[in-house]
Each structure stands twice: as structure tokens, then as C-alpha cells.
PDB file with SEQRES, HELIX, SHEET and CRYST1 records, atoms N, CA, C and O in Angstrom:
SEQRES   1 A   56  MET ALA LYS LEU GLU GLY VAL GLY MET LYS LYS SER LEU          
SEQRES   2 A   56  LYS GLN TRP PRO THR TRP PHE LEU LYS LYS ALA LYS THR          
SEQRES   3 A   56  PHE THR HIS TYR GLY PHE ILE PRO LEU ILE ILE ILE ILE          
SEQRES   4 A   56  GLY MET ASN THR GLU PRO LYS PRO HIS ILE SER GLN LEU          
SEQRES   5 A   56  LEU SER PRO VAL                                              
HELIX    1 AA1 ALA A    2  MET A   41  1                                  40    
HELIX    2 AA2 ILE A   49  LEU A   53  1                                   5    
CRYST1    1.000    1.000    1.000  90.00  90.00  90.00 P 1           1          
ATOM      1  N   MET A   1     -24.020 -42.070  26.031  1.00  0.00           N  
ATOM      2  CA  MET A   1     -24.262 -41.369  24.789  1.00  0.00           C  
ATOM      3  C   MET A   1     -23.644 -39.956  24.824  1.00  0.00           C  
ATOM      4  O   MET A   1     -23.068 -39.494  23.839  1.00  0.00           O  
ATOM      5  N   ALA A   2     -23.778 -39.292  25.968  1.00  0.00           N  
ATOM      6  CA  ALA A   2     -23.229 -37.946  26.090  1.00  0.00           C  
ATOM      7  C   ALA A   2     -21.709 -37.971  25.958  1.00  0.00           C  
ATOM      8  O   ALA A   2     -21.105 -37.020  25.462  1.00  0.00           O  
ATOM      9  N   LYS A   3     -21.099 -39.064  26.407  1.00  0.00           N  
ATOM     10  CA  LYS A   3     -19.643 -39.185  26.311  1.00  0.00           C  
ATOM     11  C   LYS A   3     -19.209 -39.244  24.845  1.00  0.00           C  
ATOM     12  O   LYS A   3     -18.191 -38.657  24.475  1.00  0.00           O  
ATOM     13  N   LEU A   4     -19.967 -39.941  24.019  1.00  0.00           N  
ATOM     14  CA  LEU A   4     -19.644 -40.028  22.602  1.00  0.00           C  
ATOM     15  C   LEU A   4     -19.786 -38.670  21.922  1.00  0.00           C  
ATOM     16  O   LEU A   4     -18.985 -38.327  21.053  1.00  0.00           O  
ATOM     17  N   GLU A   5     -20.788 -37.902  22.306  1.00  0.00           N  
ATOM     18  CA  GLU A   5     -20.956 -36.570  21.725  1.00  0.00           C  
ATOM     19  C   GLU A   5     -19.795 -35.665  22.119  1.00  0.00           C  
ATOM     20  O   GLU A   5     -19.355 -34.840  21.319  1.00  0.00           O  
ATOM     21  N   GLY A   6     -19.303 -35.811  23.328  1.00  0.00           N  
ATOM     22  CA  GLY A   6     -18.159 -35.027  23.786  1.00  0.00           C  
ATOM     23  C   GLY A   6     -16.906 -35.353  23.012  1.00  0.00           C  
ATOM     24  O   GLY A   6     -16.114 -34.464  22.702  1.00  0.00           O  
ATOM     25  N   VAL A   7     -16.716 -36.641  22.691  1.00  0.00           N  
ATOM     26  CA  VAL A   7     -15.546 -37.061  21.913  1.00  0.00           C  
ATOM     27  C   VAL A   7     -15.624 -36.482  20.512  1.00  0.00           C  
ATOM     28  O   VAL A   7     -14.619 -36.010  19.981  1.00  0.00           O  
ATOM     29  N   GLY A   8     -16.814 -36.513  19.901  1.00  0.00           N  
ATOM     30  CA  GLY A   8     -16.999 -35.941  18.568  1.00  0.00           C  
ATOM     31  C   GLY A   8     -16.739 -34.446  18.560  1.00  0.00           C  
ATOM     32  O   GLY A   8     -16.161 -33.902  17.619  1.00  0.00           O  
ATOM     33  N   MET A   9     -17.177 -33.795  19.625  1.00  0.00           N  
ATOM     34  CA  MET A   9     -16.977 -32.355  19.727  1.00  0.00           C  
ATOM     35  C   MET A   9     -15.501 -32.028  19.880  1.00  0.00           C  
ATOM     36  O   MET A   9     -15.024 -31.062  19.285  1.00  0.00           O  
ATOM     37  N   LYS A  10     -14.769 -32.807  20.661  1.00  0.00           N  
ATOM     38  CA  LYS A  10     -13.335 -32.569  20.834  1.00  0.00           C  
ATOM     39  C   LYS A  10     -12.598 -32.759  19.515  1.00  0.00           C  
ATOM     40  O   LYS A  10     -11.712 -31.977  19.171  1.00  0.00           O  
ATOM     41  N   LYS A  11     -12.968 -33.797  18.782  1.00  0.00           N  
ATOM     42  CA  LYS A  11     -12.336 -34.060  17.494  1.00  0.00           C  
ATOM     43  C   LYS A  11     -12.633 -32.921  16.517  1.00  0.00           C  
ATOM     44  O   LYS A  11     -11.765 -32.495  15.755  1.00  0.00           O  
ATOM     45  N   SER A  12     -13.866 -32.444  16.557  1.00  0.00           N  
ATOM     46  CA  SER A  12     -14.260 -31.331  15.696  1.00  0.00           C  
ATOM     47  C   SER A  12     -13.468 -30.077  16.029  1.00  0.00           C  
ATOM     48  O   SER A  12     -13.033 -29.358  15.130  1.00  0.00           O  
ATOM     49  N   LEU A  13     -13.280 -29.813  17.317  1.00  0.00           N  
ATOM     50  CA  LEU A  13     -12.528 -28.630  17.726  1.00  0.00           C  
ATOM     51  C   LEU A  13     -11.053 -28.741  17.366  1.00  0.00           C  
ATOM     52  O   LEU A  13     -10.397 -27.730  17.117  1.00  0.00           O  
ATOM     53  N   LYS A  14     -10.527 -29.961  17.335  1.00  0.00           N  
ATOM     54  CA  LYS A  14      -9.124 -30.153  16.943  1.00  0.00           C  
ATOM     55  C   LYS A  14      -8.947 -29.959  15.441  1.00  0.00           C  
ATOM     56  O   LYS A  14      -7.888 -29.514  14.998  1.00  0.00           O  
ATOM     57  N   GLN A  15      -9.961 -30.284  14.658  1.00  0.00           N  
ATOM     58  CA  GLN A  15      -9.855 -30.173  13.205  1.00  0.00           C  
ATOM     59  C   GLN A  15     -10.117 -28.754  12.716  1.00  0.00           C  
ATOM     60  O   GLN A  15      -9.682 -28.397  11.621  1.00  0.00           O  
ATOM     61  N   TRP A  16     -10.812 -27.940  13.495  1.00  0.00           N  
ATOM     62  CA  TRP A  16     -11.175 -26.603  13.054  1.00  0.00           C  
ATOM     63  C   TRP A  16      -9.977 -25.724  12.726  1.00  0.00           C  
ATOM     64  O   TRP A  16      -9.993 -25.081  11.676  1.00  0.00           O  
ATOM     65  N   PRO A  17      -8.935 -25.652  13.559  1.00  0.00           N  
ATOM     66  CA  PRO A  17      -7.791 -24.793  13.198  1.00  0.00           C  
ATOM     67  C   PRO A  17      -7.125 -25.220  11.886  1.00  0.00           C  
ATOM     68  O   PRO A  17      -6.697 -24.372  11.103  1.00  0.00           O  
ATOM     69  N   THR A  18      -7.040 -26.522  11.650  1.00  0.00           N  
ATOM     70  CA  THR A  18      -6.433 -27.006  10.408  1.00  0.00           C  
ATOM     71  C   THR A  18      -7.260 -26.564   9.218  1.00  0.00           C  
ATOM     72  O   THR A  18      -6.711 -26.083   8.227  1.00  0.00           O  
ATOM     73  N   TRP A  19      -8.570 -26.719   9.303  1.00  0.00           N  
ATOM     74  CA  TRP A  19      -9.465 -26.314   8.220  1.00  0.00           C  
ATOM     75  C   TRP A  19      -9.342 -24.810   7.982  1.00  0.00           C  
ATOM     76  O   TRP A  19      -9.228 -24.366   6.840  1.00  0.00           O  
ATOM     77  N   PHE A  20      -9.364 -24.032   9.058  1.00  0.00           N  
ATOM     78  CA  PHE A  20      -9.292 -22.582   8.945  1.00  0.00           C  
ATOM     79  C   PHE A  20      -7.975 -22.140   8.309  1.00  0.00           C  
ATOM     80  O   PHE A  20      -7.971 -21.264   7.445  1.00  0.00           O  
ATOM     81  N   LEU A  21      -6.876 -22.730   8.722  1.00  0.00           N  
ATOM     82  CA  LEU A  21      -5.566 -22.339   8.184  1.00  0.00           C  
ATOM     83  C   LEU A  21      -5.441 -22.701   6.709  1.00  0.00           C  
ATOM     84  O   LEU A  21      -4.820 -21.960   5.948  1.00  0.00           O  
ATOM     85  N   LYS A  22      -6.018 -23.822   6.292  1.00  0.00           N  
ATOM     86  CA  LYS A  22      -5.999 -24.175   4.872  1.00  0.00           C  
ATOM     87  C   LYS A  22      -6.765 -23.144   4.056  1.00  0.00           C  
ATOM     88  O   LYS A  22      -6.311 -22.730   2.990  1.00  0.00           O  
ATOM     89  N   LYS A  23      -7.924 -22.728   4.554  1.00  0.00           N  
ATOM     90  CA  LYS A  23      -8.721 -21.718   3.845  1.00  0.00           C  
ATOM     91  C   LYS A  23      -8.000 -20.368   3.837  1.00  0.00           C  
ATOM     92  O   LYS A  23      -8.011 -19.671   2.822  1.00  0.00           O  
ATOM     93  N   ALA A  24      -7.381 -19.998   4.943  1.00  0.00           N  
ATOM     94  CA  ALA A  24      -6.663 -18.727   5.022  1.00  0.00           C  
ATOM     95  C   ALA A  24      -5.464 -18.727   4.074  1.00  0.00           C  
ATOM     96  O   ALA A  24      -5.168 -17.711   3.446  1.00  0.00           O  
ATOM     97  N   LYS A  25      -4.781 -19.858   3.971  1.00  0.00           N  
ATOM     98  CA  LYS A  25      -3.628 -19.966   3.069  1.00  0.00           C  
ATOM     99  C   LYS A  25      -4.070 -19.779   1.620  1.00  0.00           C  
ATOM    100  O   LYS A  25      -3.419 -19.066   0.856  1.00  0.00           O  
ATOM    101  N   THR A  26      -5.172 -20.415   1.246  1.00  0.00           N  
ATOM    102  CA  THR A  26      -5.692 -20.293  -0.115  1.00  0.00           C  
ATOM    103  C   THR A  26      -6.117 -18.858  -0.402  1.00  0.00           C  
ATOM    104  O   THR A  26      -5.807 -18.312  -1.461  1.00  0.00           O  
ATOM    105  N   PHE A  27      -6.824 -18.252   0.540  1.00  0.00           N  
ATOM    106  CA  PHE A  27      -7.265 -16.867   0.369  1.00  0.00           C  
ATOM    107  C   PHE A  27      -6.073 -15.931   0.223  1.00  0.00           C  
ATOM    108  O   PHE A  27      -6.075 -15.056  -0.642  1.00  0.00           O  
ATOM    109  N   THR A  28      -5.068 -16.106   1.052  1.00  0.00           N  
ATOM    110  CA  THR A  28      -3.872 -15.262   0.995  1.00  0.00           C  
ATOM    111  C   THR A  28      -3.123 -15.475  -0.311  1.00  0.00           C  
ATOM    112  O   THR A  28      -2.651 -14.519  -0.927  1.00  0.00           O  
ATOM    113  N   HIS A  29      -3.014 -16.724  -0.729  1.00  0.00           N  
ATOM    114  CA  HIS A  29      -2.271 -17.054  -1.940  1.00  0.00           C  
ATOM    115  C   HIS A  29      -2.879 -16.388  -3.170  1.00  0.00           C  
ATOM    116  O   HIS A  29      -2.160 -15.804  -3.981  1.00  0.00           O  
ATOM    117  N   TYR A  30      -4.206 -16.474  -3.310  1.00  0.00           N  
ATOM    118  CA  TYR A  30      -4.859 -15.949  -4.503  1.00  0.00           C  
ATOM    119  C   TYR A  30      -5.355 -14.515  -4.345  1.00  0.00           C  
ATOM    120  O   TYR A  30      -5.744 -13.905  -5.340  1.00  0.00           O  
ATOM    121  N   GLY A  31      -5.359 -13.963  -3.159  1.00  0.00           N  
ATOM    122  CA  GLY A  31      -5.904 -12.640  -2.963  1.00  0.00           C  
ATOM    123  C   GLY A  31      -4.900 -11.546  -2.717  1.00  0.00           C  
ATOM    124  O   GLY A  31      -5.265 -10.371  -2.751  1.00  0.00           O  
ATOM    125  N   PHE A  32      -3.646 -11.880  -2.471  1.00  0.00           N  
ATOM    126  CA  PHE A  32      -2.661 -10.859  -2.093  1.00  0.00           C  
ATOM    127  C   PHE A  32      -2.332  -9.911  -3.247  1.00  0.00           C  
ATOM    128  O   PHE A  32      -2.404  -8.694  -3.075  1.00  0.00           O  
ATOM    129  N   ILE A  33      -1.979 -10.431  -4.396  1.00  0.00           N  
ATOM    130  CA  ILE A  33      -1.602  -9.591  -5.533  1.00  0.00           C  
ATOM    131  C   ILE A  33      -2.775  -8.731  -6.009  1.00  0.00           C  
ATOM    132  O   ILE A  33      -2.589  -7.535  -6.236  1.00  0.00           O  
ATOM    133  N   PRO A  34      -3.989  -9.302  -6.169  1.00  0.00           N  
ATOM    134  CA  PRO A  34      -5.114  -8.421  -6.538  1.00  0.00           C  
ATOM    135  C   PRO A  34      -5.368  -7.322  -5.505  1.00  0.00           C  
ATOM    136  O   PRO A  34      -5.730  -6.204  -5.873  1.00  0.00           O  
ATOM    137  N   LEU A  35      -5.187  -7.623  -4.230  1.00  0.00           N  
ATOM    138  CA  LEU A  35      -5.364  -6.611  -3.194  1.00  0.00           C  
ATOM    139  C   LEU A  35      -4.357  -5.480  -3.364  1.00  0.00           C  
ATOM    140  O   LEU A  35      -4.719  -4.310  -3.245  1.00  0.00           O  
ATOM    141  N   ILE A  36      -3.101  -5.811  -3.638  1.00  0.00           N  
ATOM    142  CA  ILE A  36      -2.071  -4.793  -3.836  1.00  0.00           C  
ATOM    143  C   ILE A  36      -2.391  -3.939  -5.062  1.00  0.00           C  
ATOM    144  O   ILE A  36      -2.200  -2.723  -5.034  1.00  0.00           O  
ATOM    145  N   ILE A  37      -2.874  -4.561  -6.132  1.00  0.00           N  
ATOM    146  CA  ILE A  37      -3.220  -3.810  -7.346  1.00  0.00           C  
ATOM    147  C   ILE A  37      -4.385  -2.860  -7.068  1.00  0.00           C  
ATOM    148  O   ILE A  37      -4.360  -1.707  -7.500  1.00  0.00           O  
ATOM    149  N   ILE A  38      -5.398  -3.334  -6.355  1.00  0.00           N  
ATOM    150  CA  ILE A  38      -6.555  -2.486  -6.041  1.00  0.00           C  
ATOM    151  C   ILE A  38      -6.135  -1.311  -5.158  1.00  0.00           C  
ATOM    152  O   ILE A  38      -6.562  -0.180  -5.386  1.00  0.00           O  
ATOM    153  N   ILE A  39      -5.314  -1.571  -4.167  1.00  0.00           N  
ATOM    154  CA  ILE A  39      -4.835  -0.484  -3.302  1.00  0.00           C  
ATOM    155  C   ILE A  39      -4.009   0.512  -4.117  1.00  0.00           C  
ATOM    156  O   ILE A  39      -4.140   1.722  -3.934  1.00  0.00           O  
ATOM    157  N   GLY A  40      -3.167   0.011  -5.008  1.00  0.00           N  
ATOM    158  CA  GLY A  40      -2.349   0.885  -5.837  1.00  0.00           C  
ATOM    159  C   GLY A  40      -3.158   1.734  -6.788  1.00  0.00           C  
ATOM    160  O   GLY A  40      -2.778   2.869  -7.075  1.00  0.00           O  
ATOM    161  N   MET A  41      -4.270   1.211  -7.288  1.00  0.00           N  
ATOM    162  CA  MET A  41      -5.094   1.969  -8.228  1.00  0.00           C  
ATOM    163  C   MET A  41      -5.936   3.026  -7.521  1.00  0.00           C  
ATOM    164  O   MET A  41      -6.448   3.936  -8.172  1.00  0.00           O  
ATOM    165  N   ASN A  42      -6.086   2.923  -6.217  1.00  0.00           N  
ATOM    166  CA  ASN A  42      -6.882   3.893  -5.476  1.00  0.00           C  
ATOM    167  C   ASN A  42      -6.032   4.965  -4.801  1.00  0.00           C  
ATOM    168  O   ASN A  42      -6.530   5.683  -3.934  1.00  0.00           O  
ATOM    169  N   THR A  43      -4.776   5.087  -5.176  1.00  0.00           N  
ATOM    170  CA  THR A  43      -3.904   6.104  -4.594  1.00  0.00           C  
ATOM    171  C   THR A  43      -3.828   7.313  -5.526  1.00  0.00           C  
ATOM    172  O   THR A  43      -4.221   7.247  -6.691  1.00  0.00           O  
ATOM    173  N   GLU A  44      -3.330   8.382  -5.001  1.00  0.00           N  
ATOM    174  CA  GLU A  44      -3.126   9.590  -5.808  1.00  0.00           C  
ATOM    175  C   GLU A  44      -1.647   9.735  -6.084  1.00  0.00           C  
ATOM    176  O   GLU A  44      -0.878   9.500  -5.152  1.00  0.00           O  
ATOM    177  N   PRO A  45      -1.175  10.087  -7.230  1.00  0.00           N  
ATOM    178  CA  PRO A  45      -1.881  10.211  -8.495  1.00  0.00           C  
ATOM    179  C   PRO A  45      -2.286   8.840  -9.019  1.00  0.00           C  
ATOM    180  O   PRO A  45      -1.640   7.836  -8.719  1.00  0.00           O  
ATOM    181  N   LYS A  46      -3.356   8.806  -9.800  1.00  0.00           N  
ATOM    182  CA  LYS A  46      -3.893   7.546 -10.308  1.00  0.00           C  
ATOM    183  C   LYS A  46      -2.957   6.957 -11.376  1.00  0.00           C  
ATOM    184  O   LYS A  46      -2.815   7.529 -12.457  1.00  0.00           O  
ATOM    185  N   PRO A  47      -2.319   5.817 -11.076  1.00  0.00           N  
ATOM    186  CA  PRO A  47      -1.443   5.194 -12.075  1.00  0.00           C  
ATOM    187  C   PRO A  47      -2.260   4.333 -13.047  1.00  0.00           C  
ATOM    188  O   PRO A  47      -3.375   3.909 -12.743  1.00  0.00           O  
ATOM    189  N   HIS A  48      -1.679   4.092 -14.207  1.00  0.00           N  
ATOM    190  CA  HIS A  48      -2.279   3.157 -15.157  1.00  0.00           C  
ATOM    191  C   HIS A  48      -1.930   1.745 -14.715  1.00  0.00           C  
ATOM    192  O   HIS A  48      -0.972   1.535 -13.971  1.00  0.00           O  
ATOM    193  N   ILE A  49      -2.708   0.786 -15.175  1.00  0.00           N  
ATOM    194  CA  ILE A  49      -2.478  -0.615 -14.796  1.00  0.00           C  
ATOM    195  C   ILE A  49      -1.088  -1.069 -15.252  1.00  0.00           C  
ATOM    196  O   ILE A  49      -0.449  -1.866 -14.565  1.00  0.00           O  
ATOM    197  N   SER A  50      -0.611  -0.573 -16.403  1.00  0.00           N  
ATOM    198  CA  SER A  50       0.723  -0.966 -16.884  1.00  0.00           C  
ATOM    199  C   SER A  50       1.823  -0.453 -15.943  1.00  0.00           C  
ATOM    200  O   SER A  50       2.850  -1.110 -15.772  1.00  0.00           O  
ATOM    201  N   GLN A  51       1.607   0.710 -15.339  1.00  0.00           N  
ATOM    202  CA  GLN A  51       2.583   1.233 -14.389  1.00  0.00           C  
ATOM    203  C   GLN A  51       2.613   0.402 -13.111  1.00  0.00           C  
ATOM    204  O   GLN A  51       3.670   0.241 -12.501  1.00  0.00           O  
ATOM    205  N   LEU A  52       1.460  -0.126 -12.701  1.00  0.00           N  
ATOM    206  CA  LEU A  52       1.412  -0.956 -11.501  1.00  0.00           C  
ATOM    207  C   LEU A  52       2.060  -2.308 -11.708  1.00  0.00           C  
ATOM    208  O   LEU A  52       2.670  -2.858 -10.791  1.00  0.00           O  
ATOM    209  N   LEU A  53       1.927  -2.848 -12.916  1.00  0.00           N  
ATOM    210  CA  LEU A  53       2.438  -4.198 -13.175  1.00  0.00           C  
ATOM    211  C   LEU A  53       3.890  -4.231 -13.623  1.00  0.00           C  
ATOM    212  O   LEU A  53       4.513  -5.292 -13.598  1.00  0.00           O  
ATOM    213  N   SER A  54       4.442  -3.093 -14.033  1.00  0.00           N  
ATOM    214  CA  SER A  54       5.833  -3.094 -14.475  1.00  0.00           C  
ATOM    215  C   SER A  54       6.774  -3.107 -13.266  1.00  0.00           C  
ATOM    216  O   SER A  54       6.468  -2.498 -12.241  1.00  0.00           O  
ATOM    217  N   PRO A  55       7.898  -3.784 -13.377  1.00  0.00           N  
ATOM    218  CA  PRO A  55       8.814  -3.880 -12.232  1.00  0.00           C  
ATOM    219  C   PRO A  55       9.604  -2.605 -11.956  1.00  0.00           C  
ATOM    220  O   PRO A  55      10.222  -2.493 -10.898  1.00  0.00           O  
ATOM    221  N   VAL A  56       9.601  -1.656 -12.860  1.00  0.00           N  
ATOM    222  CA  VAL A  56      10.387  -0.436 -12.688  1.00  0.00           C  
ATOM    223  C   VAL A  56       9.568   0.656 -12.072  1.00  0.00           C  
ATOM    224  O   VAL A  56      10.071   1.758 -11.854  1.00  0.00           O  
TER     225      VAL A  56                                                      
END                                                                             
């Protein structure tokens, strides 16, 4: 019985990095631009949101 628990644990440990990387990819994908906007709005001088979003 202990051998079966060890096999389950090994499989779980092998799947953890894949699960973590999928979550990290999603977080990075949807969180990067808002993070840049928030950092930009907290700098001096305080820019308007239109200045942050314009490409110029």
C-alpha cells in the first residue's frame, strides 16, 4: 500500500511544475499591461491615463 502512495506522490510532483507554469503564464499574460499602467500612474509627474496609453 505504501508503494502505491509513493507512486501517486511522484506523479503529483511531476504534474506540479506544469500546473504552476500554466497559472504563471495566465497571470503574466493578463497582468503585465495593467501592472505597467499602475506603475506609470504612480510616477512623478503624474501623467493622465491618455498619456500612458498613447504610443507617442
